[in-house]
N, C-alpha and C positions, 0 to 999 in steps of 0.2 A: 503496500500499497503505500502510496506516496507520505511525502510530509504534508503537502496543503491539504490530500484528503483526510490524514489522521485528526490536522490541526477543524477543518471546519466538522468534522466526524466526534472531536474534544466539545467545538464551542457549541453543538447545536442538539447532541445529545449523550452529552460525557459526560462527565461526574459533575453533579449540584457546583462545589466546592470550587473548584478550577473556573467552573464557568461562573462562579463571582468574583472568580481573584481576575481571572482576564474583566470583565467590567468596572471593579473597582478602578482598575486600573486605567482603562480607559475614562473614567470619570476623573481622576488625579491627571491623567493629561490635556483634560477639556479646563479642569476648574487651573492648570498651571498655562493654557495659552491664553485664557479670558484676563487671569491677573496680569500677564505682560502685555497683552497686545494692546491696551490703554488703554481697553474700554471699560475699566473701572481702576476710575486714577484712585492714586495716594494720594491726602494731604500732604501739602510739602513740607518739604523736612527743615526741622527751622536747624540755625547753625549756632554752634557751643559758643557760650559766650566769649571764648577769646580768644574766636577771629572774627577780629573788628576789620572794619575801612573795603568791604568788598561792596561793589559797585550792583545798584539795580537791573534793574532789565532794562531800564532804555539810557544805562550808559554815567548817569550821573549818581554822585552819592549823597545819600540826602542824612550823615553820621553830622551831626547837632543842630539839627534842625529841628522845629518846635515850631508843634502840632495842633492841634484839638482830635482826640480821639469821641469820635461819632458811631452809632450803633450802623449796621451795615443787614441789608435785606431783613429787615426786622426780629435781630436778635439781641440780645444784650452784649457789650465787651466784655469779653474774659480773656487774662492774661495770667502766662504761663509763668514761674519762677523760672525754670528752664528749658529747652530744649524736648528734652525728653518728655516732660509733662505736656508741652505744645504741640507734638507729634502724638503723644494718647491718649489728651483730648481730643481734640479735632479727627483724629479715625474711629471715636468712638461716638462723635458725634456722627457723621458720615453716614457711621452701620447701625443709628438709629441706638443704641446700646447706652441708654440713658444708667445704669447699672455701673460702668464703670466711672462713665462721667462726672455724676453726684460723689464716685468714690475720691475721684481727684480735688474734685472741689471740697467735701468734710476734708482732705486730706491739709488744705492750704496750698497745694501745690497751682489750683489753675483759682483766682478771684475775679469777680467783680470786680468794674470801675465804672463812676456814672457817668452819663451822657456828657459832653461837651469839656470831658478834662482835659487839661493842658500837659501836654508828656515835650521830652525832649529827645529825640533818635541818638542811639548812642551804639546801635549795631546791625545791620543790617545782612537779615535770609535767602534766602528765596521765597518769596510770599509773605512775609515776614518780618519784622521789625523789631529789634530790641530799644526799648526803652524805657528813663527815666521819670516817673509821674512827681511832678512840678506843684500840684495843687490837691485839694481833694486830703479826705483821712487817711490817705495811702499815702501820701504825699513823701517823697524818697522813697521808695518804693520801685522794685526795678522786674521786670519782666515781658516777654516772647507777644506780641499783641498781630491778627491780621495786617496785610497789608491795607486791605480795606476799611479798616477802622482808622485809618489815619486820614483824617483828613482833605488835605490838603496836599497831600502826597499820591491818595488815592484819583482825586482829579487828574493830580499830574500826569497816570500811570496812564491811568483812562479807566478806572477799577471802577 
């Protein structure tokens, strides 16, 4: 019997365990392909706080710029204390995983900021900025904010 016939017999009438193994492998391949196809995009990865001075997508550096934090798309303004918390929070938000997002909020790794809070840009990442809050009850604290929440910079970048 040829190898092709053995494989077909195995897939269609072979043992159920082997058939499930083949189906599971095909499913894993499909998930891998979808995750790398760009169809399901990941949130922007924040730049670690030690890497300052990177350029924004428009080619201009916004380091030192003072801006106002504004809500975007009806969502509150969330600031993450570090790049890891930023990535985890926005991945949880994108996946609709309220439990993980709330855990980050309760731990203090992510915190809300009032609308129209003044902030200074102290670092740049891909799709996010590290800011130092200049007013409000969290004055002096630092963290990562999505670019769309920085009013003057979002207008400049077309967000």
